C-alpha positions as CSV (number, residue, x, y, z in Angstrom):
1,M,-9.9,10.1,25.6
2,P,-9.1,10.1,21.8
3,P,-10.9,7.5,19.7
4,R,-9.3,4.1,19.3
5,Y,-9.0,2.4,16.0
6,A,-8.6,-1.3,15.0
7,V,-5.1,-1.1,13.6
8,P,-4.3,-4.0,11.2
9,D,-1.7,-6.3,12.8
10,S,-0.4,-9.4,11.1
11,R,0.8,-10.7,14.5
12,R,-2.7,-11.2,16.0
13,P,-4.2,-14.7,16.3
14,I,-5.1,-16.5,13.1
15,S,-8.5,-18.2,12.8
16,R,-8.5,-21.9,12.0
17,N,-11.5,-22.2,9.7
18,L,-13.1,-20.8,6.6
19,R,-15.6,-18.7,8.5
20,P,-14.2,-15.4,7.2
21,L,-14.6,-16.6,3.6
22,L,-18.2,-17.9,4.2
23,R,-19.2,-14.5,5.6
24,L,-18.4,-13.0,2.2
25,L,-21.0,-15.3,0.7
26,A,-23.5,-12.6,1.6
27,F,-22.4,-10.7,-1.5
28,L,-24.0,-13.5,-3.5
29,R,-27.5,-12.6,-2.3
30,P,-28.3,-10.1,-5.2
31,Y,-27.4,-12.8,-7.7
32,L,-29.3,-15.7,-6.1
33,G,-30.9,-16.7,-9.4
34,R,-27.7,-17.1,-11.3
35,T,-26.1,-18.8,-8.3
36,L,-28.9,-21.4,-8.3
37,L,-28.5,-22.0,-12.0
38,A,-24.8,-22.5,-11.5
39,V,-25.5,-24.9,-8.6
40,V,-27.9,-26.9,-10.9
41,A,-25.3,-27.0,-13.6
42,L,-22.7,-28.1,-11.0
43,F,-25.0,-31.0,-9.9
44,V,-25.8,-32.0,-13.5
45,A,-22.1,-32.1,-14.4
46,A,-21.2,-34.1,-11.3
47,G,-24.1,-36.5,-12.0
48,A,-22.9,-37.0,-15.5
49,V,-19.4,-37.9,-14.3
50,L,-20.8,-40.3,-11.8
51,A,-22.9,-41.9,-14.5
52,F,-19.8,-42.9,-16.4
53,G,-19.2,-45.6,-13.8
54,Q,-22.5,-47.3,-14.7
55,V,-21.8,-46.8,-18.4
56,I,-18.5,-48.7,-17.9
57,R,-20.2,-51.5,-15.9
58,T,-22.8,-51.9,-18.6
59,L,-20.2,-51.8,-21.3
60,V,-18.1,-54.5,-19.7
61,D,-20.9,-56.8,-18.4
62,S,-23.5,-56.4,-21.2
63,G,-21.4,-55.3,-24.2
64,L,-18.1,-57.0,-24.0
65,S,-18.8,-60.1,-21.9
66,S,-22.0,-61.0,-23.8
67,G,-20.4,-60.5,-27.2
68,A,-23.6,-58.8,-28.4
69,E,-22.9,-56.0,-30.9
70,A,-26.2,-54.3,-30.3
71,A,-25.6,-54.1,-26.5
72,L,-22.2,-52.6,-27.3
73,D,-23.8,-50.0,-29.6
74,R,-26.4,-49.1,-26.9
75,A,-23.6,-48.7,-24.3
76,L,-21.7,-46.4,-26.6
77,L,-24.8,-44.3,-27.4
78,V,-25.4,-43.9,-23.7
79,F,-21.8,-42.9,-23.3
80,L,-22.1,-40.2,-26.0
81,A,-25.3,-38.9,-24.5
82,V,-23.7,-38.6,-21.1
83,V,-20.7,-36.7,-22.7
84,V,-23.0,-34.2,-24.4
85,V,-25.0,-33.5,-21.1
86,M,-21.7,-33.1,-19.2
87,A,-20.3,-30.7,-21.8
88,L,-23.3,-28.5,-21.7
89,A,-23.4,-28.5,-17.9
90,V,-19.7,-27.7,-17.7
91,F,-20.2,-24.8,-20.1
92,A,-23.0,-23.3,-18.1
93,R,-21.2,-23.9,-14.8
94,S,-18.0,-22.3,-16.0
95,Y,-19.6,-19.2,-17.5
96,L,-22.0,-18.6,-14.6
97,L,-19.4,-19.1,-11.9
98,T,-16.9,-16.8,-13.7
99,W,-19.6,-14.1,-14.1
100,I,-20.6,-14.5,-10.4
101,G,-16.9,-14.3,-9.3
102,E,-16.2,-11.2,-11.3
103,R,-19.5,-9.5,-10.2
104,V,-19.0,-10.4,-6.5
105,V,-15.5,-9.1,-6.4
106,A,-16.4,-5.9,-8.2
107,D,-19.1,-5.4,-5.5
108,L,-16.7,-6.2,-2.8
109,R,-14.1,-3.8,-4.1
110,R,-16.7,-1.1,-4.2
111,A,-18.0,-1.8,-0.7
112,V,-14.4,-1.8,0.8
113,F,-13.5,1.4,-1.1
114,E,-16.7,3.1,0.0
115,R,-16.0,2.1,3.6
116,V,-12.4,3.4,3.4
117,L,-13.7,6.8,2.0
118,S,-16.1,7.0,4.9
119,L,-13.4,6.6,7.6
120,D,-12.2,9.7,9.3
121,V,-8.8,11.3,9.0
122,G,-7.7,9.9,12.4
123,Y,-7.9,6.3,11.1
124,F,-5.2,7.1,8.5
125,E,-2.8,8.2,11.2
126,T,-2.6,4.6,12.3
127,V,-2.6,2.6,9.1
128,R,-0.4,2.7,6.1
129,T,-1.9,3.7,2.7
130,G,-0.1,0.8,1.0
131,E,-1.7,-1.7,3.4
132,I,-5.2,-0.5,2.2
133,I,-4.1,-0.5,-1.4
134,S,-2.9,-4.1,-1.0
135,R,-6.2,-5.2,0.3
136,L,-8.1,-3.5,-2.5
137,T,-5.9,-5.1,-5.1
138,A,-4.0,-8.2,-4.1
139,D,-6.6,-9.6,-1.7
140,T,-9.6,-8.9,-4.0
141,A,-7.7,-10.5,-6.9
142,L,-7.2,-13.6,-4.8
143,L,-10.9,-13.7,-3.9
144,Q,-11.8,-13.2,-7.6
145,V,-10.1,-16.6,-8.2
146,V,-11.7,-18.1,-5.2
147,F,-15.3,-17.1,-6.1
148,G,-14.8,-17.7,-9.8
149,S,-13.3,-21.2,-9.7
150,T,-11.9,-22.4,-6.4
151,L,-15.3,-22.6,-4.6
152,A,-16.8,-24.4,-7.7
153,M,-13.9,-26.9,-7.7
154,A,-14.3,-27.5,-4.0
155,A,-18.1,-28.0,-4.4
156,R,-17.5,-30.3,-7.4
157,A,-14.9,-32.3,-5.5
158,L,-17.3,-32.7,-2.5
159,L,-20.2,-33.8,-4.7
160,L,-18.0,-36.3,-6.5
161,I,-16.6,-37.7,-3.2
162,A,-20.1,-38.0,-1.8
163,G,-21.6,-39.5,-5.0
164,G,-18.6,-41.7,-5.6
165,L,-18.8,-43.1,-2.0
166,L,-22.5,-43.8,-2.6
167,M,-21.9,-45.6,-5.8
168,L,-19.1,-47.5,-4.2
169,A,-21.5,-48.7,-1.5
170,V,-24.0,-49.7,-4.1
171,T,-21.4,-51.7,-6.0
172,S,-19.6,-53.4,-3.1
173,P,-20.5,-52.5,0.6
174,K,-17.7,-54.6,1.9
175,L,-15.0,-52.8,-0.1
176,T,-16.6,-49.5,0.6
177,A,-16.4,-50.1,4.3
178,L,-12.6,-50.6,3.9
179,V,-12.3,-47.3,2.0
180,L,-14.2,-45.5,4.8
181,L,-11.9,-47.1,7.5
182,G,-8.9,-45.5,5.8
183,T,-10.5,-42.1,5.5
184,P,-9.3,-40.7,8.9
185,A,-5.7,-41.4,7.8
186,I,-6.3,-39.0,5.0
187,L,-8.3,-36.3,6.8
188,V,-6.0,-35.9,9.8
189,P,-3.0,-34.8,7.7
190,V,-5.4,-32.5,5.6
191,W,-6.5,-30.8,8.8
192,L,-3.0,-30.5,10.4
193,I,-1.2,-29.3,7.3
194,G,-4.2,-27.2,6.2
195,H,-3.9,-25.2,9.5
196,R,-0.3,-24.5,8.7
197,V,-1.2,-23.4,5.2
198,R,-3.8,-21.0,6.7
199,H,-1.2,-19.4,8.9
200,L,1.4,-19.1,6.2
201,S,-1.2,-17.7,3.7
202,R,-2.0,-14.8,6.0
203,A,1.6,-14.1,6.6
204,S,2.3,-14.1,2.8
205,Q,-0.5,-11.6,2.2
206,D,0.9,-9.4,5.0
207,R,4.4,-9.4,3.5
208,L,2.9,-8.6,0.1
209,A,1.2,-5.6,1.7
210,D,4.5,-4.4,3.1
211,V,6.0,-4.4,-0.4
212,G,3.1,-2.3,-1.7
213,A,3.3,0.1,1.2
214,Y,7.0,0.7,0.6
215,V,6.5,1.3,-3.2
216,D,3.7,3.8,-2.4
217,E,5.9,5.7,0.0
218,A,9.0,5.8,-2.2
219,L,7.1,6.8,-5.4
220,H,5.1,9.5,-3.5
221,G,8.4,11.1,-2.4
222,I,10.4,10.3,-5.5
223,R,11.8,13.9,-5.7
224,T,13.0,13.7,-2.2
225,V,14.5,10.3,-2.8
226,Q,16.5,11.4,-5.8
227,A,17.4,14.8,-4.3
228,F,19.0,13.1,-1.3
229,C,20.6,10.3,-3.4
230,H,18.6,7.8,-1.4
231,E,18.1,5.3,-4.3
232,P,20.6,2.7,-3.1
233,V,19.1,2.6,0.4
234,D,15.6,2.3,-1.1
235,R,16.7,-0.4,-3.5
236,A,18.2,-2.4,-0.7
237,R,15.2,-2.0,1.6
238,Y,12.7,-2.8,-1.1
239,A,14.8,-5.8,-2.1
240,G,14.6,-6.9,1.6
241,R,10.9,-6.6,1.7
242,V,10.6,-8.5,-1.6
243,E,12.7,-11.3,-0.2
244,E,10.6,-11.4,2.9
245,A,7.5,-11.7,0.7
246,F,9.2,-14.4,-1.4
247,T,10.2,-16.4,1.7
248,A,6.7,-16.2,3.1
249,A,5.3,-17.3,-0.3
250,R,7.9,-20.1,-0.5
251,R,6.9,-21.5,2.9
252,R,3.2,-21.3,1.9
253,A,3.9,-23.1,-1.4
254,L,6.0,-25.8,0.5
255,A,3.1,-26.4,2.9
256,S,0.6,-26.5,0.1
257,A,2.7,-29.0,-1.9
258,A,3.2,-31.1,1.2
259,L,-0.6,-31.1,1.7
260,G,-1.3,-32.2,-1.8
261,G,1.5,-34.8,-2.0
262,T,0.6,-36.4,1.4
263,V,-3.1,-36.7,0.5
264,M,-2.3,-38.2,-2.9
265,L,0.1,-40.8,-1.3
266,L,-2.2,-41.9,1.4
267,T,-5.3,-41.9,-0.9
268,F,-3.8,-44.0,-3.7
269,A,-2.1,-46.3,-1.2
270,A,-5.5,-47.0,0.3
271,I,-7.0,-47.6,-3.2
272,G,-4.2,-50.0,-4.1
273,L,-5.0,-52.1,-1.0
274,V,-8.8,-52.0,-1.8
275,L,-8.2,-53.0,-5.4
276,W,-6.2,-56.0,-4.3
277,L,-9.0,-57.0,-2.1
278,G,-11.5,-56.4,-5.0
279,G,-9.5,-58.7,-7.2
280,Q,-9.8,-61.4,-4.6
281,E,-13.6,-60.8,-4.7
282,V,-13.7,-61.3,-8.5
283,L,-11.6,-64.4,-8.4
284,A,-14.0,-65.8,-5.7
285,G,-17.0,-65.0,-8.0
286,R,-18.6,-62.5,-5.6
287,L,-18.0,-59.5,-7.9
288,S,-18.4,-59.3,-11.7
289,G,-15.8,-57.8,-14.0
290,G,-18.1,-54.8,-14.8
291,E,-18.7,-54.2,-11.1
292,L,-15.0,-54.2,-10.4
293,S,-14.4,-51.8,-13.3
294,A,-17.1,-49.5,-12.0
295,F,-15.6,-49.8,-8.5
296,L,-12.2,-49.0,-9.9
297,F,-13.6,-45.9,-11.7
298,Y,-15.4,-44.7,-8.6
299,S,-12.3,-45.3,-6.4
300,L,-10.1,-43.3,-8.8
301,L,-12.8,-40.6,-9.0
302,V,-13.0,-40.3,-5.2
303,A,-9.2,-40.4,-4.9
304,S,-8.7,-37.7,-7.5
305,S,-11.5,-35.6,-5.9
306,V,-9.9,-35.9,-2.5
307,G,-6.5,-34.9,-4.0
308,G,-8.1,-32.0,-5.8
309,L,-9.9,-31.0,-2.7
310,S,-6.6,-30.9,-0.8
311,E,-5.2,-28.6,-3.3
312,V,-8.2,-26.2,-3.4
313,V,-8.3,-26.3,0.4
314,A,-5.0,-24.4,0.3
315,E,-6.5,-21.8,-2.0
316,L,-9.6,-21.6,0.1
317,L,-7.5,-21.0,3.2
318,R,-5.6,-18.3,1.3
319,G,-9.0,-16.8,0.4
320,A,-10.0,-17.0,4.0
321,G,-6.9,-15.0,4.9
322,A,-7.8,-12.4,2.3
323,S,-11.4,-12.3,3.5
324,E,-10.3,-11.7,7.0
325,R,-8.2,-8.7,6.0
326,L,-11.1,-7.2,3.9
327,L,-13.6,-7.9,6.7
328,E,-11.4,-5.9,9.0
329,L,-11.8,-2.9,6.8
330,L,-15.6,-3.5,6.3
331,A,-16.0,-3.7,10.0
332,Q,-14.1,-0.6,10.8
333,E,-16.4,2.1,12.0
334,A,-15.7,5.8,11.4
335,Q,-15.4,7.9,14.6
336,I,-16.7,11.0,12.8
337,R,-20.3,10.3,11.8
338,P,-23.5,12.3,11.2
339,P,-25.7,12.4,14.2
340,P,-29.0,10.3,14.1
341,D,-31.0,13.5,13.8
342,P,-28.7,16.3,12.4
343,Q,-29.5,19.9,13.0
344,P,-30.0,21.9,9.8
345,L,-27.5,24.7,9.3
346,P,-28.9,28.1,8.6
347,R,-29.3,29.3,5.0
348,P,-27.4,31.3,4.0
349,A,-24.6,30.4,6.3
350,T,-22.7,33.3,7.9
351,G,-19.6,31.5,9.1
352,R,-19.8,32.7,12.7
353,I,-17.5,30.6,14.9
354,E,-17.2,30.0,18.6
355,M,-14.8,27.7,20.5
356,R,-15.6,26.9,24.2
357,D,-12.9,25.5,26.5
358,L,-11.5,23.4,23.6
359,G,-9.2,20.5,24.3
360,F,-7.8,18.1,21.7
361,A,-5.0,15.5,21.2
362,Y,-4.4,13.5,18.0
363,P,-5.3,9.8,18.2
364,A,-1.8,8.8,17.3
365,H,-0.4,10.8,20.3
366,P,-3.2,11.0,22.9
367,E,-0.7,12.0,25.6
368,L,0.3,15.2,23.8
369,P,-2.4,17.9,23.8
370,A,-2.5,19.9,20.6
371,I,-5.2,22.3,21.8
372,E,-5.6,23.1,25.5
373,G,-8.4,25.2,27.0
374,L,-9.0,27.4,24.0
375,N,-11.8,30.0,24.0
376,L,-12.5,32.4,21.2
377,R,-15.3,34.0,19.1
378,I,-15.1,35.0,15.5
379,A,-17.8,37.1,14.1
380,A,-19.5,36.6,10.7
381,G,-17.5,38.2,8.0
382,E,-14.5,38.8,10.2
383,R,-10.9,38.4,8.9
384,V,-8.7,36.7,11.5
385,A,-5.1,35.7,11.2
386,L,-3.7,32.9,13.3
387,V,0.0,33.5,14.2
388,G,2.3,31.3,16.3
389,P,5.4,29.1,16.2
390,S,5.4,25.8,14.3
391,G,3.4,23.2,16.2
392,A,1.4,25.8,18.1
393,G,-1.9,24.3,16.9
394,K,-2.9,26.6,14.0
395,S,-3.5,23.8,11.4
396,T,-5.1,21.7,14.1
397,L,-7.8,24.3,14.5
398,F,-8.5,24.1,10.7
399,Q,-8.9,20.3,10.9
400,L,-11.2,20.6,13.9
401,L,-13.3,23.3,12.0
402,L,-13.6,20.8,9.1
403,R,-14.6,18.2,11.7
404,F,-11.9,15.8,10.6
405,Y,-11.6,15.2,14.3
406,D,-13.9,15.8,17.3
407,P,-12.4,17.5,20.4
408,Q,-12.1,15.5,23.6
409,R,-13.2,18.5,25.6
410,G,-15.3,21.6,24.9
411,A,-17.2,22.4,21.8
412,I,-16.9,24.2,18.4
413,L,-20.0,26.1,17.2
414,F,-20.6,27.1,13.6
415,D,-23.4,29.6,13.2
416,G,-24.5,28.7,16.7
417,L,-24.6,24.9,16.2
418,D,-22.2,22.4,17.8
419,L,-20.4,20.7,15.0
420,R,-21.2,17.3,16.5
421,T,-24.9,18.0,16.0
422,V,-24.7,18.7,12.2
423,D,-24.0,16.6,9.2
424,P,-20.2,16.8,8.4
425,T,-21.0,16.9,4.7
426,E,-23.3,19.9,5.0
427,L,-20.7,21.6,7.2
428,R,-17.9,21.1,4.7
429,R,-19.9,22.4,1.8
430,R,-19.9,25.8,3.5
431,I,-16.1,25.8,4.0
432,A,-13.2,26.1,1.5
433,I,-9.6,25.5,2.4
434,V,-6.5,26.5,0.5
435,P,-3.7,24.4,2.1
436,Q,0.0,25.2,2.1
437,D,0.7,22.1,0.0
438,P,-2.3,21.9,-2.3
439,V,-3.4,18.5,-3.8
440,I,-3.7,18.4,-7.5
441,F,-5.4,15.3,-8.9
442,A,-4.5,13.3,-12.0
443,A,-6.9,15.1,-14.3
444,D,-7.2,18.3,-16.3
445,A,-7.6,21.8,-15.0
446,W,-11.4,21.8,-15.5
447,E,-11.8,18.9,-13.2
448,N,-9.3,20.0,-10.6
449,I,-10.9,23.5,-10.2
450,R,-14.4,22.0,-10.3
451,Y,-13.5,19.4,-7.8
452,G,-16.4,18.6,-5.4
453,L,-18.8,20.7,-7.5
454,E,-20.0,18.5,-10.3
455,G,-22.2,20.2,-12.9
456,V,-20.6,23.6,-12.7
457,E,-20.4,25.2,-16.1
458,D,-17.0,25.8,-17.8
459,A,-17.6,29.6,-17.8
460,A,-17.8,29.6,-14.0
461,V,-14.6,27.6,-13.8
462,R,-12.8,30.0,-16.0
463,R,-14.1,33.0,-14.0
464,A,-12.6,31.4,-10.9
465,A,-9.3,30.7,-12.6
466,D,-9.2,34.4,-13.8
467,A,-9.8,35.6,-10.2
468,A,-7.0,33.3,-9.0
469,Q,-4.6,34.5,-11.7
470,A,-4.4,30.9,-13.1
471,S,-5.9,31.4,-16.6
472,E,-2.7,32.9,-17.9
473,F,-0.5,29.8,-17.4
474,L,-3.4,27.4,-18.1
475,D,-4.1,28.9,-21.5
476,R,-0.5,28.4,-22.4
477,L,-0.6,24.7,-21.9
478,P,-0.8,22.4,-25.0
479,Q,-4.6,21.8,-24.6
480,G,-5.3,24.7,-22.4
481,F,-7.6,23.9,-19.5
482,A,-8.1,20.4,-20.9
483,T,-4.4,19.6,-20.5
484,F,-3.6,16.6,-18.2
485,L,-1.8,18.1,-15.2
486,G,0.0,14.9,-14.2
487,E,-0.2,12.7,-11.1
488,R,-0.2,15.1,-8.1
489,G,0.2,18.0,-10.5
490,V,3.9,17.1,-11.3
491,R,3.7,19.2,-14.5
492,L,3.0,22.4,-12.6
493,S,5.2,24.6,-10.4
494,G,4.5,25.1,-6.8
495,G,3.0,28.5,-7.4
496,Q,0.8,27.2,-10.2
497,R,-0.6,24.4,-8.0
498,Q,-1.3,27.0,-5.4
499,R,-3.3,29.2,-7.8
500,I,-5.4,26.2,-8.9
501,A,-6.2,25.5,-5.3
502,I,-7.2,29.1,-4.8
503,A,-9.4,29.0,-7.9
504,R,-11.0,25.8,-6.5
505,A,-11.8,27.8,-3.3
506,I,-13.2,30.8,-5.2
507,L,-15.5,28.6,-7.2
508,R,-16.9,27.0,-4.0
509,D,-18.0,30.5,-2.7
510,P,-17.8,29.4,0.9
511,A,-19.2,31.0,4.1
512,L,-15.9,30.2,5.9
513,L,-12.6,30.5,4.1
514,L,-9.5,28.8,5.5
515,L,-6.1,29.9,4.1
516,D,-3.1,28.0,5.3
517,E,-0.2,30.1,4.0
518,A,-2.0,30.3,0.7
519,T,0.7,32.5,-0.9
520,S,3.8,30.8,0.5
521,A,4.8,29.1,-2.8
522,L,4.4,32.2,-5.0
523,D,7.0,34.6,-6.3
524,A,6.6,38.3,-5.5
525,E,4.7,39.1,-8.7
526,S,2.3,36.2,-8.4
527,E,1.8,36.9,-4.7
528,R,0.8,40.4,-5.4
529,L,-1.8,39.2,-8.0
530,V,-3.1,36.4,-5.8
531,Q,-3.3,38.6,-2.8
532,R,-5.6,40.9,-4.8
533,A,-7.8,38.0,-5.7
534,L,-7.9,36.7,-2.1
535,E,-8.9,40.2,-0.8
536,T,-11.8,40.1,-3.2
537,L,-12.6,36.5,-2.2
538,M,-12.5,37.4,1.6
539,E,-15.0,40.2,1.2
540,G,-18.2,39.5,3.0
541,R,-17.2,36.1,4.4
542,T,-15.5,34.8,7.5
543,S,-11.8,34.2,6.8
544,L,-9.2,32.5,8.9
545,V,-5.6,32.9,7.7
546,I,-2.6,31.1,9.0
547,A,0.1,33.6,8.2
548,H,3.7,34.6,9.0
549,R,4.2,37.5,6.6
550,L,3.5,40.9,7.9
551,A,1.9,42.0,4.6
552,T,-0.8,39.4,5.3
553,V,-1.5,40.0,9.0
554,R,-1.6,43.8,8.8
555,K,-4.7,43.6,6.6
556,V,-6.9,41.4,8.8
557,D,-9.4,42.6,11.4
558,R,-7.8,40.7,14.3
559,I,-4.7,38.6,15.0
560,L,-4.9,35.6,17.3
561,V,-1.6,34.5,18.7
562,I,-1.5,30.7,19.4
563,D,1.2,29.0,21.4
564,R,1.2,25.4,22.6
565,G,-2.5,25.1,21.8
566,R,-3.5,28.1,23.9
567,L,-4.6,31.6,22.9
568,V,-2.0,33.9,24.4
569,A,-2.8,37.2,22.8
570,S,-5.4,38.9,20.5
571,G,-5.5,42.2,18.8
572,R,-4.3,44.2,15.8
573,H,-0.7,44.4,14.6
574,E,0.1,47.7,16.3
575,Q,-1.4,46.7,19.6
576,L,0.4,43.4,19.7
577,M,3.7,45.0,18.8
578,A,3.3,47.5,21.6
579,E,2.8,44.6,24.1
580,D,6.2,43.2,23.1
581,G,5.1,39.6,23.6
582,L,5.4,36.5,21.5
583,Y,3.9,38.2,18.4
584,A,6.4,41.0,18.6
585,R,9.3,38.5,18.7
586,L,7.9,36.6,15.7
587,A,7.2,39.8,13.8
588,R,10.8,41.0,14.3
589,L,12.2,37.7,13.1
590,Q,10.0,37.9,10.0
591,F,10.9,41.5,9.4
592,Q,14.6,40.5,9.5
593,V,14.0,37.6,7.0
594,D,12.0,39.9,4.7
595,R,14.8,42.6,4.8
596,D,17.5,40.0,4.1
597,E,15.6,38.7,1.1
598,T,15.1,42.2,-0.2
599,L,18.8,43.0,0.1
600,A,19.7,39.7,-1.6
601,D,17.3,40.4,-4.5
602,A,18.8,43.9,-4.9
603,T,22.4,42.8,-4.8
604,P,23.9,42.0,-8.3
605,G,25.3,38.5,-8.7
606,V,23.5,37.2,-5.6
């Protein structure tokens, strides 16, 4: 059976706690020293705030009530000392936590990106690229805020609540007991509304990912969008996705606001009742004015901390949603992995290939076999053309040879070794592919031709470009080889992009060369020049060519005819034409196309 992948799905059950966020705390381990310093600064700052209550009690009872100026001066000096300590602690806490937040999120982004790069091609059949981009950008940006400030605010609020309740108990146990009795009335709405916020936060992040995915798809195909006048449809669909994201964000904001407002209302209503009772205690002489002032300060401190905690809980729950999405990626296992004890490939590699009873279906369509019962042998240095109708399985064989996928049945041998027993990286270093639609990266020609071969000298790059007939147009660019080629090579023609891809393959000097209609985007003159370069490149190395043009297939050692994933014929051009099978029909069609094109080129005004 084809491998199964954990496909991201916003409809799956939502967890009701902060456990996903806590699991990311493991990224703090390398920075334990700074984290401990930040925690110490956090405790010192919270302790300084709690000390203000005692300063107020002393100021009222000893300074104001006694009328002694010296006592008032001492109380003010203590106040200033507490302020200085708190300011220093807040400075240290703010800087350290911001540094930790930035560092942890940078490490998290790197870890997620490394995991994404390690996943096999089959995974990307089942997940949108925009979804992954959203997780690497929007989700990590949210966690940057969580780790940099929200967690600190939550910890500070918890410390002030715990310390404030302790100081309340010291000041008046009776009134404190009343405060604690009212606590459940505050915590129950926090839990109920908080769960709702958690659910809506995840939904909001998912709708934001939908927006990013649509942008990525539309911009990637911008030429097709404009060529087919599809802009109004895309504008309308994008607007719909933006509105869905806004609606989800509005619902989350409404739930968060309801959470904060409810907690504030209940908290201060409870404090008003307690203060009324405290006033009764002062009038009865069982509580001093300073003690009541301190109790009032601690009550307000606890109330504001509870209110602040209710607000950061919403942010923490959003962070938990983002953490959950990132953990999904971090937990995703690649289906194509090096074996525990990989077999070493022979040096030098010869490129000898054997396929035994090969059977394969793509993970996205496991019910549709792409290759079925295929057996073939390709000798070292042999030039072989793969011919067949569209969808016959020719490109699938290339992907299996590169071990982008593993077959569900049978085996592929490279130089006598089963591909599943060797390291995929070592295998791919011995193979070069020139695809029909080459990928050009947002860099200059030096980097594009040198791609995957860091450290190769410029002279070698230029020799490869010369062999691929690419130097001529590259030297004409404003900065020559150093000219930025644009995102996906938008500044180049199709034929120019193809020649850069050929130069990239020439520089790699592979044992196995895979050409997927490598000259399909070239004009007649460029095709003639590149064919000459490819003939030189193919000398002495195994070459597999997906081809339709007769000029290409007539020069190979053998032609393999593939239909519906099966090998239906094998031989040279003349032999296959004499058999009058599928190859002969395809060849006659191609001959008719070539003749029509020749007549059209020769006819004036056409």
